[in-house]
C-alpha positions as CSV (number, residue, x, y, z in Angstrom):
1,M,-25.4,19.2,0.3
2,A,-22.2,21.2,0.7
3,E,-20.4,22.4,3.8
4,A,-17.5,24.9,4.0
5,R,-14.9,23.9,6.6
6,L,-11.4,25.4,7.0
7,G,-12.0,27.4,3.8
8,R,-12.7,24.2,1.8
9,V,-15.9,22.8,0.4
10,V,-17.0,19.2,1.0
11,T,-19.9,18.0,-1.0
12,E,-21.9,15.1,0.5
13,A,-24.4,12.8,-1.2
14,D,-25.9,9.3,-1.1
15,L,-25.4,6.6,-3.6
16,E,-28.0,3.8,-4.0
17,L,-26.3,0.5,-4.9
18,V,-27.9,-2.3,-6.9
19,D,-28.1,-4.5,-3.8
20,G,-30.3,-1.9,-2.1
21,R,-27.7,-0.4,0.2
22,T,-26.8,3.2,0.5
23,L,-23.3,4.7,0.7
24,H,-22.9,8.2,2.0
25,Y,-19.9,9.8,0.3
26,Y,-17.9,13.0,0.4
27,D,-16.1,14.9,-2.4
28,T,-14.0,18.0,-2.6
29,R,-14.2,18.3,-6.4
30,E,-16.3,21.5,-6.2
31,D,-13.4,23.2,-4.3
32,E,-10.6,21.6,-6.3
33,P,-11.9,21.4,-9.9
34,D,-8.4,21.2,-11.4
35,A,-7.1,18.4,-9.2
36,R,-5.4,15.8,-11.3
37,V,-6.5,12.7,-9.4
38,A,-8.8,11.6,-6.6
39,V,-7.5,10.1,-3.3
40,F,-10.0,7.9,-1.6
41,W,-9.7,8.4,2.2
42,C,-10.4,5.1,4.1
43,H,-11.3,6.2,7.6
44,G,-10.3,4.6,10.9
45,A,-12.5,2.8,13.4
46,P,-14.7,4.1,14.8
47,S,-15.1,7.1,12.6
48,V,-17.2,8.5,9.8
49,G,-15.8,9.1,6.4
50,R,-15.4,12.9,6.3
51,P,-12.1,13.5,4.7
52,P,-9.2,14.7,6.8
53,E,-9.7,18.5,7.0
54,P,-6.2,19.3,8.4
55,L,-4.7,17.7,5.3
56,F,-6.8,19.7,2.8
57,P,-4.1,22.4,2.1
58,A,-1.5,19.7,1.5
59,A,-3.8,17.9,-0.9
60,A,-4.5,21.1,-2.8
61,E,-0.8,21.9,-3.0
62,N,-0.2,18.4,-4.6
63,G,-3.0,18.6,-7.0
64,L,-5.1,16.0,-5.3
65,R,-8.8,15.8,-4.6
66,W,-10.4,14.0,-1.6
67,V,-13.2,11.5,-2.0
68,S,-14.3,9.3,0.9
69,Y,-17.4,7.5,2.3
70,D,-18.9,6.2,5.5
71,R,-18.1,2.5,5.6
72,P,-21.2,0.3,6.0
73,A,-23.1,0.9,9.3
74,Y,-21.3,4.1,9.9
75,G,-22.9,7.6,9.5
76,G,-25.2,7.6,6.6
77,S,-24.2,4.3,5.0
78,S,-26.4,1.1,5.3
79,P,-25.1,-2.0,7.1
80,N,-23.5,-4.8,5.0
81,P,-23.9,-7.8,7.3
82,G,-21.0,-10.2,7.2
83,R,-18.7,-7.9,5.2
84,N,-15.0,-8.5,5.0
85,I,-12.1,-6.1,4.4
86,A,-12.2,-7.0,0.7
87,S,-15.7,-5.7,0.3
88,A,-14.4,-2.1,0.5
89,A,-13.1,-2.4,-3.1
90,A,-16.5,-2.9,-4.6
91,D,-17.9,0.0,-2.6
92,V,-15.1,2.3,-3.6
93,A,-15.4,1.3,-7.3
94,A,-19.2,2.0,-7.2
95,I,-18.5,5.6,-5.9
96,A,-15.7,6.1,-8.4
97,D,-18.1,5.0,-11.2
98,A,-20.8,7.3,-10.0
99,L,-18.4,10.3,-10.0
100,G,-16.9,9.4,-13.3
101,I,-13.5,8.7,-11.8
102,G,-11.3,6.3,-13.7
103,R,-8.0,5.9,-11.9
104,F,-7.4,7.0,-8.3
105,A,-5.2,6.5,-5.2
106,T,-6.2,5.3,-1.7
107,L,-5.0,6.4,1.7
108,G,-6.1,4.7,4.9
109,H,-5.3,5.4,8.5
110,S,-5.6,2.8,11.3
111,G,-8.5,0.5,10.6
112,G,-8.8,2.1,7.2
113,G,-5.4,0.9,6.1
114,P,-6.5,-2.6,5.3
115,H,-9.4,-1.3,3.3
116,A,-7.1,1.0,1.3
117,L,-4.9,-2.0,0.6
118,A,-8.0,-4.0,-0.5
119,C,-8.5,-1.5,-3.3
120,G,-4.9,-1.9,-4.4
121,A,-5.2,-5.7,-4.4
122,L,-8.6,-6.0,-6.1
123,L,-8.7,-2.9,-8.4
124,P,-5.1,-2.9,-9.8
125,E,-6.3,-1.5,-13.1
126,R,-7.7,1.5,-11.4
127,V,-5.6,2.2,-8.3
128,I,-2.4,4.1,-8.9
129,A,-0.9,3.8,-5.4
130,V,-1.8,3.1,-1.8
131,V,-0.8,4.7,1.5
132,S,-1.4,2.7,4.6
133,M,-0.8,4.6,7.9
134,S,-0.7,2.9,11.3
135,A,-2.7,-0.1,10.1
136,P,-2.9,-3.6,11.5
137,A,-1.7,-6.7,9.7
138,P,-4.1,-9.6,8.9
139,I,-5.1,-11.6,11.9
140,D,-3.8,-14.8,10.2
141,A,-0.4,-13.2,9.5
142,E,2.3,-15.8,9.6
143,D,5.7,-15.1,11.3
144,L,4.1,-12.2,13.4
145,D,3.2,-12.3,17.1
146,W,0.0,-10.5,16.3
147,F,-1.0,-9.5,19.9
148,A,2.5,-8.5,21.0
149,G,2.7,-4.8,22.0
150,W,-1.0,-4.0,22.2
151,T,-2.5,-2.1,25.1
152,R,-4.7,-4.1,27.5
153,S,-7.8,-2.6,26.1
154,G,-6.7,-3.2,22.5
155,M,-5.9,-6.8,23.2
156,A,-9.3,-7.3,25.0
157,E,-11.2,-5.8,22.1
158,Q,-9.4,-8.0,19.6
159,H,-10.0,-11.2,21.6
160,A,-13.7,-10.2,22.0
161,A,-13.9,-9.8,18.2
162,L,-12.4,-13.3,17.7
163,A,-15.1,-14.6,20.0
164,G,-17.9,-13.2,17.8
165,R,-20.5,-10.5,17.7
166,A,-22.2,-11.1,21.0
167,A,-18.9,-11.1,22.9
168,L,-17.7,-7.9,21.1
169,E,-21.0,-6.1,21.7
170,A,-20.8,-7.0,25.4
171,Y,-17.2,-5.8,25.7
172,L,-17.9,-2.5,24.0
173,A,-20.9,-1.9,26.1
174,S,-18.9,-2.2,29.3
175,A,-15.4,-1.0,28.3
176,E,-13.9,1.9,30.1
177,P,-11.6,4.5,28.5
178,D,-8.0,3.2,28.5
179,P,-5.5,5.9,29.7
180,E,-2.6,3.9,28.1
181,A,-4.1,3.9,24.6
182,F,-2.7,7.2,23.5
183,T,0.6,8.8,24.2
184,T,0.8,12.3,25.7
185,D,1.7,13.7,22.3
186,D,-1.5,12.0,20.9
187,L,-3.6,13.6,23.6
188,V,-2.2,17.0,22.9
189,A,-2.9,16.5,19.2
190,L,-6.4,15.4,19.8
191,A,-7.1,18.5,21.8
192,G,-5.6,20.8,19.2
193,R,-4.4,20.3,15.7
194,W,-6.1,16.9,15.3
195,S,-9.3,17.6,17.1
196,W,-10.9,16.6,13.8
197,V,-10.2,13.0,14.8
198,A,-12.2,13.4,18.0
199,D,-15.0,15.0,16.0
200,V,-15.4,12.2,13.5
201,F,-15.1,9.6,16.3
202,G,-18.0,11.2,18.1
203,Q,-20.1,11.3,15.0
204,A,-19.4,7.6,14.4
205,V,-20.7,6.4,17.8
206,K,-23.5,8.8,18.6
207,N,-26.1,6.3,17.4
208,G,-24.4,3.1,18.6
209,Y,-21.5,0.9,17.9
210,E,-22.8,-1.1,14.9
211,G,-20.1,0.2,12.5
212,V,-17.2,-0.5,14.8
213,V,-18.6,-3.9,15.6
214,D,-18.7,-4.8,11.9
215,D,-15.3,-3.3,11.3
216,S,-13.8,-5.3,14.2
217,L,-15.4,-8.5,13.1
218,A,-14.1,-8.0,9.5
219,G,-10.6,-7.5,11.0
220,A,-11.0,-10.7,13.0
221,R,-11.5,-12.9,9.9
222,E,-9.6,-13.5,6.7
223,W,-9.4,-10.2,4.7
224,G,-10.5,-11.8,1.4
225,F,-7.2,-11.0,-0.2
226,A,-3.5,-11.3,0.7
227,P,-1.0,-8.5,1.0
228,A,1.0,-10.3,-1.6
229,D,-1.8,-9.4,-4.0
230,V,-1.1,-5.7,-3.7
231,T,1.2,-5.1,-6.7
232,V,0.6,-1.4,-7.1
233,P,3.1,1.0,-5.3
234,V,2.5,1.0,-1.6
235,L,3.8,3.3,1.2
236,V,3.5,1.8,4.6
237,M,3.8,4.6,7.2
238,H,3.8,3.9,10.9
239,G,4.7,5.7,14.1
240,A,7.5,4.1,16.0
241,K,5.8,4.9,19.3
242,D,2.3,3.8,18.3
243,R,0.4,2.2,21.3
244,M,-2.8,1.5,19.4
245,V,-1.3,-0.6,16.6
246,P,2.3,-1.8,17.3
247,S,4.8,-0.8,14.6
248,A,5.6,-4.5,14.1
249,H,2.4,-4.6,12.1
250,G,3.6,-1.9,9.7
251,K,6.9,-3.7,9.3
252,W,5.0,-6.9,8.5
253,L,2.8,-5.3,5.9
254,A,5.7,-3.6,4.2
255,A,7.6,-6.9,4.0
256,H,4.6,-8.7,2.5
257,C,3.3,-6.2,0.0
258,P,5.5,-6.5,-3.1
259,G,7.6,-3.4,-3.7
260,A,6.3,-1.5,-0.7
261,E,8.2,1.2,1.0
262,L,8.3,1.3,4.8
263,L,8.6,4.6,6.5
264,L,8.8,4.6,10.3
265,V,8.3,8.0,11.8
266,P,10.6,8.0,14.9
267,D,8.7,10.2,17.4
268,A,5.2,9.6,16.1
269,S,2.4,7.6,17.6
270,H,-1.1,6.6,16.5
271,V,-2.5,10.1,16.0
272,T,0.6,12.2,15.5
273,V,1.6,10.0,12.5
274,L,-1.0,12.0,10.7
275,D,1.4,15.0,10.9
276,S,3.3,13.2,8.2
277,G,0.3,13.2,6.0
278,P,1.7,16.0,3.7
279,A,4.7,13.8,3.1
280,A,2.4,10.9,2.2
281,L,0.5,13.1,-0.2
282,A,3.7,14.3,-1.9
283,W,4.6,10.6,-2.3
284,L,1.2,10.0,-4.0
285,R,1.7,13.0,-6.2
286,D,5.0,11.5,-7.4
287,R,3.3,8.2,-8.1
288,V,0.6,9.9,-10.0
289,A,3.3,11.7,-12.1
290,A,5.0,8.3,-12.7
291,D,1.7,6.8,-13.7
292,S,1.3,9.4,-16.4
293,G,4.9,8.9,-17.5
294,K,6.3,12.1,-16.0
295,P,8.8,11.3,-14.7
296,E,9.5,7.7,-15.6
297,D,11.1,6.9,-12.3
298,A,9.4,8.4,-9.3
299,P,11.8,9.5,-6.5
300,P,11.6,7.8,-3.0
301,L,10.1,9.8,-0.2
302,R,12.7,11.9,1.6
303,G,13.0,13.3,5.1
304,L,11.8,10.3,7.2
305,N,13.5,7.2,8.4
306,H,13.3,4.2,6.1
307,G,12.6,1.0,8.0
């Protein structure tokens, strides 16, 4: 099925995997037939996989095509009990194979960031570059005070995930909205230019919390790869004022992914960092050009503060 949103066409379909699971995926190829490369969007948690509509114009300007999917137990995708972060690489590869996509890039926001990095680590022959925005570091990260800077609700949810499925389900069933989770700027963005985020959040939880439970449990165990395994080009982008995932996590990821660039957006927080999405897509465009040999040395991203 195809749906027109913001003047763009998103095609949705289901892919049946050999293990019997279904992945529900999205593709803008119909609207961008001349796009040079696909960018797999790895969504946050909770969310469904619909690609980020406010960034469609920037993707088109940079010759990029969006492909994405609902992670297991979200939206139209089957559960994958016991999955870890690394399992995303096989799911992304299966969708790429089904669509005839050879090489591609990945971009993940928040809880999607580690999944985007998983593709870079485990599919280096196919992934051109990775952008990780406002993502957490591994729970077993050395030399990082992992819980420092989280809001009370964020810390409580993470501790519940560490305690196991039953504790996490009980926490989510009784948790109240946390007024400290988002900055004022985030709330303004959610009510306006980034209302898309609230929309995909609502779709993700309308039938329950199975997807976010599985995501949180995956984040509370070893990822199945190390950031040091991500040898493709990486841009780690983080809002300096992020309350949902402290910026120390972005700094840690950049320091532990070989050759990664860290870009701290001074006035951005967890949602408003998405306003820098066009800059991230321009960075990917340059890495795509470098991958094809034009130019040989891709320029660094300009206009933001390097951490």
